[in-house]
N, C-alpha and C positions, 0 to 999 in steps of 0.2 A: 226105666230111664236112669242112667248112671249119673251121679253127681260128681263133678270134677273136684278132686282134692287139691285145692290151691295151696293150702298150708304146707303140704308135703313137698311141693315143688319149689318152695322158697329156698334161695341159696343160704348156705351156712352163715355167711357174713351178716345177713339180715336177721336170721334167727338169733344170732349172738347178741345183736343190738336189742332185740325184743326181750330176751331173757335177762339182760343186764339191768333192765328196769326194775327187776324184782330181786329178792335175796336168793342165795344159792339153794336153799332148801326148796323153794318154790320152783326154781329152774330145774332141779333134778326130778321133782315130782311131775312137772309138766312134760319132760322128755320121755317119761315112762308111758305116756298116753299114746305114743305113736312109735311104731317100729322104725320109721324113717328118722325119728328124732332121738331114738333110744340112747345113742352114744354122743349126741351133739354136745351135751354138757361137759364131756371130758376134754373138748377142744376149745372151751370158752377162753378167750384171751383176757376176759375181765372177771375177777372174782369178787363177789359181794356177799360177805358173811355177816349175819346178824343173829345175836343170841335171843332176840325177842321171841322167836318161835320155839324155844326150847325151855323146858321146865327147870333144868339144872345146867350148871356150867359143865358138868361131866358129860352130859348128853350132847351139848354143843361141841365140846372138844372132840368127842368120839366121831361126830358127823364131819367136822373139819378134817380130821385125820383120814377118814374114809375118802373124802373128796380129793384130797391132795395125793393120796396113795394110788388112786385109780385114774387120775388125770393124765392126759397125754403130755408127757414131759418134754416132748419135742416142741410144743407150742409155748412161746414166751408169754409172760404176763404183762399186758400193757397197763392195766388199771386194777387196783385192789382197794376194796372198802371193808373196813372192820368196824363193827358196831357192838359194843358190850353194854348191857343194861344192868348187869349185876356185878359180880366179882370178876377180877382179872387174874389169871394165873401166869406167872412169868414164863414158865416152860412152854405153855400153850402159845403165848404171844411170840415167843422166840421162834417156835416152829413155823408159824405163819410168815413171820418177817423174813426168816432165812430162806424159805421157799420162794417167796415173792422176789427177794433181792437176787437170788441165784438164777431167776428167770428174767432178769433185767427189767423189772417193773419200772414204768415211767411215772405213774401217778399213784399216790397212796393217800387214803383218807382214813383216819382213825378217830372214832368217837368212843369214849369210855369213861367210867367213873374213876376217881382216885381218892384215897384216904391217907396215903403216905407217899413219900418221895421215891420209894423203891419199887413201886408196882410194876412199872414198865422196864423191860431189860434194855441195856445200853445199845444192843445191836439194832434196836428199832430206830436209832438216831444216827445210823451210819450206812451209807450206800453210795456206790460209784455210779449207778445208773439212774437213780431217782431224779426227776425233773420237777415234779409238783408234789408238795407234801402239805396236807392239812391235818392238824392235830388239835382236837377239841376235848377238853376234860369236862364232861357233863356231870358236875358235882358241885356241892356247896363249898367243898374244900378245893382250893386251887392246887394244881400240880406244881411241885417245885422242880424246875429244871436247873440243876446245879451240878452239871457234870464237870469232871476234872479237865476235860478237853471240850472245845466247841463242837457244835453239831458238824458231823463229817459228811457233807453232801456236796462234793465238788462239781456235780453236774446240775444241781438244783437251780431252777430259774424262778419258781414261785413257792413261797412259804407262808402258810397261815397258821398262827398259833392262837388258841383261845382258852381263856381261863387258866392262866399260868402265873407263876411267880418266878421272876428272873433275878439271879443273884451272882451271875458270873458272865464272862465273855461267851457268847453263844454263836455268833454269826461269822466270825472272821474266816472260817474255813469254807464257807459257802461262797466261793470266789466268783461264781457265775450268777449269783442271785440278782434278779432284776425287779421282782415284785415281793414286797414283804408287808404282811398285815399282822399287827399285834392287837388282840381284842380282849377286854376284861383282864388286863395284866397288872402286875404290881412289881415294882423294883425294890429290893431290900438289900441292906448291908453293903451298899455301894455309894460313895460320895458322887461318883460320876459313872453313869452307865453308858458304855460306848456301843454303838451300832456300827461295826466296821464291815463294810460291804463295798468293794471297789467298783462293781458293775450295777449297783442298785439304781433303778430309775424311778420306781414308785413306792412310796412308803405311806402306810395308813396306821395311825395310832388311835384306838377306839376304847373308851371307857378304861383308861389307864390311870395309875397312880404312881408318882415318883416324887418324893419330897425334895430331892436334891436336883441333879442335872442329868439331862440326856444329851450326849454328844454324838451327832450323826456324822460319821466319817465315811462319806460316800460321794466322791467327786463327780459322779455321773447323775446324781439325784436331780430330777426335774419336777416331780409332783409330790407334794406333801399334804396329807389330810390329817387333821387332828380333831377328834370328836369327843367331847365330854371327858377330857383328860385333865387331871390335876397334876401339873408338872411345874417344878420350881423354875428351872431354866432350860431352854432348848437351844442347842447350837446346831445350825444347819448349814450346808455348803453354799457358797455364793452362786453356784450355777442354777439354783432353784428357779423354776419358771412359773410354777403354779402352787398356790397355797390356799387351802380351804380350812377354815377354822370354825367349829361349831361348839357352843357351850350353852347348855339348856338349864343350868341350875345356878347361874350367877345371881346375886353378887357373891363372889368369893375370888380367890386369887386366880387371875387369868395367866396364861402362859407368858413368860417373859423370855425374850431372846438375849442370849449372852454375847451376841455380836451385832454389829451394824455393817454388814458387808454384802447385802443383797444388791446386785448390780443389774440383774436382767430379769426381774419379775415381770411376767406378762399378765397373769391373772391372779387376783386375790378375792376371795369370798369370805366374809365374816358374818356369822349369825349368832347373836347373843340374846337368849330369851330369859327373862326374869323367872325366879322361882314363884310358884303360886302363892306362897306365904309372904312374898315381898309386897310392900305397898304399891298400888298401881301407878301412882304419880311421883312419889318421892324418889329422888336419886341422890346418891352420896357423891361428894367430890372425889373420894377415893376411887369409886367405880369409874368415873370419867377420866381420872388421871391414868388408870391402868389401860383403858382403851386408847387414849391418846399416845401413851408410851408404846403400845403395840404398833399403832399405825405409823409412828415415827420411824420404826425399823423397816417398814414396808414401803417407803417413799418412792422407790424406783418403779412401782407398779404402773402398768399401762391401762388395765381394765380392772376397776375396783367396784365390788358390790358389797353393800352394807345393809343390814336389816334396820327396821324402824326403831327398835329398842336402842341400838347403838347410837343412832343419830339423835334420838330424843335425850339420851343420857348426856352426851357431850354438849348438846345445845343448851342444856340446863345450866351450864357453867361457862358463860361467854368470857368472863375475866380469865379463866384458866386457859381457854383457847387462845386468847390474845397474847399470852406469854410465849406461844410457840409459833414461829414463822412457818409459812407454808414451804414444804419441801417436795411437793409432788410435781416436779417439772416435766415428767414423762407421761403424765396422765392423758389418756385419749378419751376414756369414757368413765363417768361416775354414775352408778346405778344405786338408787335407794329402793329397797324392797319393802313395800307396805302390804303385800298380799296376805301375810299371816296376821296382820294387825286388825282386830275387830273394829277399833275406833280409829282407823287410819286417817280420817279427815281431821282429827284433832291433833295429829302429830305435826309439829312445825320444825323446820330446820333454820337455825339462827343464821344471821348474816356472818357471824364469826366462824361458824362451822363451814359455811359455803366458801369463805375466803381461805380457811385452813386447807381445803382440798383444791380449790380452783384458782387461787391467786397466781400461782406460778404456771398454770396451764389454762389461760383464758379461752382458748379455742376448744377445750375439751367438751365433749357432749355430756349433758346432764339429763338423765332419764329417771322416771319413777315407775315402779311396777306396782300397780294398784290391785286391790281385791277384785275378783270376778263378780260381776253383777248378774244374779240369776233372775231372769225374767219370769213373771207369773203368767200362766196360761189361763 
């Protein structure tokens, strides 16, 4: 009885998708197991190189050279992933980048260590075809991106940079950029760091540090997310529709807006969690003042969600709240999230806090999100 070989009958497109789940070394080895698959790896539109499977960078470089030289050069590269776990050689990276860019790569992901600012060649940051770029420096030392010219990606729509130091204009030539994520970043040597992106729609700032100001020059920006960032002042465009702010290590200086021009905010979510070393009950007036000042800039919001810690803090200073008249005239719904508060039933919202939010919007819906109750069987 003959057994049907279903794997050999699979179309190349499906085989490509299967092989891209693994690094290129595994893909080449797998193809050698079948005469039908023997040359399939040479037409892979997705290149996934990882140095983890090689004892030395020299062996890794030799393997990559072999793959690129024997690949079907008529096939364009849609996606490329490069992962370095040890050292990085400039000539080696340049060879891969130039090959991918010459074959109109659309998506490029690079993970690698960095110990100095000149590890990666400048050609890695310039492409006419690239649309999605993720660059992550997996090292205790951040990579310093301080090029004489901005990143040159005119077709880029999505950019993710992680573990970097920014010290110059970076984004102004990414004229079609719509989605930008900066994670574990630091801004140095600049009084004002400008994010100049005319088409930007979504911006995420995560675990960042900037002692001075960040000026977002992006007239199309609609969604802004700021998570655990220590930023002096933040200037965002008036078109902003959604703002999500999370800070898990306060009390410390929360973000302050350098303007009061938000006119069309639809949704705002603010979560402020105290440090574990902070007294469980005691709040400082300075903390409440910073929260109130932030909220004053967001008064045009329609749907506002706050966590229990924020409400508990400002409610502890009713006299301070009384000094500020309600400005939330567009409010449709106010939600207080008690779900992450272990002692949620002990949290109270003062009448002054309620008036601060609802006095100008008496018909607004007021809801509370409570912790889930787990029933015992």
